[in-house]
C-alpha positions as a Python dict, from the first residue, in 0.01 Angstrom:
ca = {
    (1, 'X'): (0, 0, 0),
    (2, 'X'): (169, 198, 274),
    (3, 'X'): (537, 229, 211),
    (4, 'X'): (791, 108, 452),
    (5, 'X'): (550, -163, 573),
    (6, 'X'): (727, -458, 683),
    (7, 'X'): (622, -822, 712),
    (8, 'X'): (715, -1009, 987),
    (9, 'X'): (691, -1380, 952),
    (10, 'X'): (846, -1682, 1076),
    (11, 'X'): (1153, -1768, 841),
    (12, 'X'): (1055, -2131, 742),
    (13, 'X'): (1446, -2260, 696),
    (14, 'X'): (1473, -2133, 1055),
    (15, 'X'): (1204, -2347, 1200),
    (16, 'X'): (1324, -2632, 990),
    (17, 'X'): (1665, -2601, 1173),
    (18, 'X'): (1483, -2541, 1505),
    (19, 'X'): (1302, -2866, 1475),
    (20, 'X'): (1606, -3058, 1344),
    (21, 'X'): (1769, -2930, 1657),
    (22, 'X'): (1523, -3032, 1891),
    (23, 'X'): (1475, -3353, 1733),
    (24, 'X'): (1806, -3457, 1733),
    (25, 'X'): (1881, -3332, 2152),
    (26, 'X'): (1567, -3589, 2206),
    (27, 'X'): (1773, -3886, 2000),
    (28, 'X'): (2052, -3807, 2185),
    (29, 'X'): (1934, -3813, 2502),
    (30, 'X'): (1718, -4089, 2410),
    (31, 'X'): (2061, -4286, 2370),
    (32, 'X'): (2202, -4174, 2675),
    (33, 'X'): (1912, -4294, 2873),
    (34, 'X'): (1958, -4630, 2725),
    (35, 'X'): (2346, -4649, 2779),
    (36, 'X'): (2250, -4571, 3135),
    (37, 'X'): (2064, -4858, 3203),
    (38, 'X'): (2239, -5159, 3193),
    (39, 'X'): (2419, -5168, 3522),
    (40, 'X'): (2607, -5525, 3528),
    (41, 'X'): (2628, -5771, 3262),
    (42, 'X'): (2642, -6135, 3392),
    (43, 'X'): (2847, -6359, 3143),
    (44, 'X'): (2972, -6684, 3287),
    (45, 'X'): (2968, -7001, 3196),
    (46, 'X'): (2595, -7166, 3221),
    (47, 'X'): (2469, -6823, 3290),
    (48, 'X'): (2408, -6507, 3061),
    (49, 'X'): (2211, -6208, 3163),
    (50, 'X'): (2230, -5849, 3290),
    (51, 'X'): (2080, -5665, 3590),
    (52, 'X'): (1937, -5331, 3492),
    (53, 'X'): (1792, -5012, 3659),
    (54, 'X'): (1448, -5022, 3503),
    (55, 'X'): (1394, -5426, 3457),
    (56, 'X'): (1557, -5550, 3743),
    (57, 'X'): (1730, -5862, 3706),
    (58, 'X'): (1735, -6071, 3386),
    (59, 'X'): (1912, -6419, 3381),
    (60, 'X'): (1920, -6738, 3139),
    (61, 'X'): (2028, -7000, 3265),
    (62, 'X'): (2225, -7286, 3006),
    (63, 'X'): (2230, -7058, 2755),
    (64, 'X'): (2532, -7160, 2483),
    (65, 'X'): (2723, -6947, 2335),
}
């Protein structure tokens, strides 16, 4: 074998850490996205619902608490 030959490969620990970081960023982005969806929450006697960016208006009439 030739001396001084280095094997260059990807460190498996580095790959696992990188994948975990990417998954974490994805989860945080999803949670932030879900938090920003609700614009107005409707909570008055006899009516309950919300107005969201994605689904529009969702109102339930006569819902008892």
